[in-house]
N, C-alpha and C positions, 0 to 999 in steps of 0.2 A: 554714429558709424554712416561711413561715405555711401552714398546708391552704388556706386560701383563694385564694393565690396560684396555688399548685399545680393548684387544681380550675378557675380561672381562666386557666392556661396549657395545660391539656388541654381544656378547653371551645373554644379560639381555636383551638388545633392541630386539634380535630375537625371543626371548622365548615370551617377550609380546606383538610385532608384531603379533606371531600365536597366543598368547592367545585370544586377541584382535578380530582377525578375526574369530577363532574359535566362541568365544561367540557370536559375532554380526550377524554370522551366524545362531546361536542355536534362536536366539531372533528375528529372523525375521527383524532385520536392524532398530530396535526400538528404540534404543537411538535416532539416526540420523533424521529416519522418523518415529515418533511416529504416534499412531492410533487413537490419542485423542479422545477415549469414554469415560473414564473419567476426563480426566485432559487435559484440552485445551490449557496445558503453551506449547511453541517454544520447540524446541528440546536443546536448551542450557540452560533452565533456568529447565527442568526436570532434565537434567545432573548434574546440582549443588546440588538439592535436592537430587538425589543419590551419589553424593561426601559427601553431609553432614551426610546422613544416615551410609556412611564408615564410617565418623571418630567418629561419634556418639559410634559403635561398638567397636573401638577402645580406645576411652576415657572411656567409659563405662566398660572396661576389658573383651570385649567379643570377642577379635579380631581374634579369629580362627572359631568360629559360622560358622556354614556350610560345616564345613571345607573349606574353602577357605581363600586366603587371600588377605586380604582388602587393603594392599598396592600395588599388581600388581592390584587391581580392581580400587585404586584410580587413580595409574598411566595410565590405561586404559582409566576410564573417562576423564582423563586429555586431554590426545590423542584426544579422541570425542568432548570434551569441543572445542579443537582449532579448529577442524575441521566443528562445528556448528558455532562457531563464524566467520571462514574463509566464510561460507555460506551466514550468514545473514548478511553480510559486503557487498560481492557480490550482495545479492538480494538487500539492500539499495541504492547501487551504480546503480543497472538496475530500479530499479521502481525512481531514482532520472532523469536518463535519460526519462524514459516513459513520466516521469511528464513534463521535458522539451516538449517533442515530442507532447504530449495532450497538450499544450499552443498553436502550432502552427494553428491548427482549430479555436481555441478561436480567435487568432488576426485576422485569415481571417474573421470571425463574426462581430468582433466589426468595421472594415472597412466597411464590408455591411449594418450592423447597421449605420456607420457613413452616409453612400449613403441614408438608409431609411432615416432618420430625415434629410436629405437633401430635400429630395422629398417629404416629408411631407411638409414641409416648402413651398414649391414651389407651391404645388398642393392645400394644404388647408389654407396656410396660421400660419400653428400651430408650435408653437416653442417645440419639440419634443426631450427630451433626454433617452436616454437608458445606460443601465448597467447590469454588472452579480454579484450576490449577492453571490455568492458561499456559498456552506454547506447548503441551506435554501431548501425547497421542492418545491418550484418556484424561483427558482435563477436569472431569467432573467426578467429584468424590464423596463416597457417605462411610461413616467412623460411626460404630456403635460401642458398647460394652457390653458384652454378657458376662456377668460376675466380674472375675478379675480379668479377663481377656479383651482386650482390643481389637474390634474386627474392622478391616477397612477394605472397599469395594471403590474400582473405579470404571467409568465409560467412557466413550464419545459422546455420549450426551446425558442427561440427567434420566433421561427414561432409560436408557441402558445401564446406568448406575443404581439405579433401584431394581430394574430384573438381574441384576448380577445381585445384589443383595436378597431380592427373593430365593434366587436357586442357592445359596449357602441358607437360607432360612430352611430349605430343601422342598416348600411348599408355602406358596401365599395362602392363610386363614380364608377358609369361605367367606369370615365375616369382612375380608380386606382384599376382595379382589383384584387381581393386575389391570382392568380395566379401570377400577378406580385410582390404582396408582399413578396409570398413563396420565389423567385427567388431571392430576396436580401439576404436572411439569410439560403438558404440550400446550 
């Protein structure tokens, strides 16, 4: 590549960088960190709308409206969109890592509920099943059979589900106090 072309690329990119930094400061970093007062769109989607607006001005023949250069603005928005997409990807990766970390306590609760089911069988002669129904108002479930009737309770937490089960049993037997039940799942 001829040196002149390389120099021109540097000159255009440097000018674009300076313009983008100046506008970003003037607008309070609103492209990448929107205030979301009227629009609740994420940064990347809002930038795409701005790109559409700039392209509409060019297509409509009003390219030099407001004494701006829409081509430079489009190039600047594409840089900002690249940054927004990178941030969104990093946030998604972080959220996935946090989801995996969030599953660890659930696996501990599942182990504790398994122990709870075993203790219920030993103490009360009741078959008890437990489960997590994710995404519901009361996602924790406990089901057991009393003769021919199947009973089910739910709760916002395993402890609440156990407490609701104990209410149905009228009272927790003295040999299995509620404190012991709580210690199984907390």
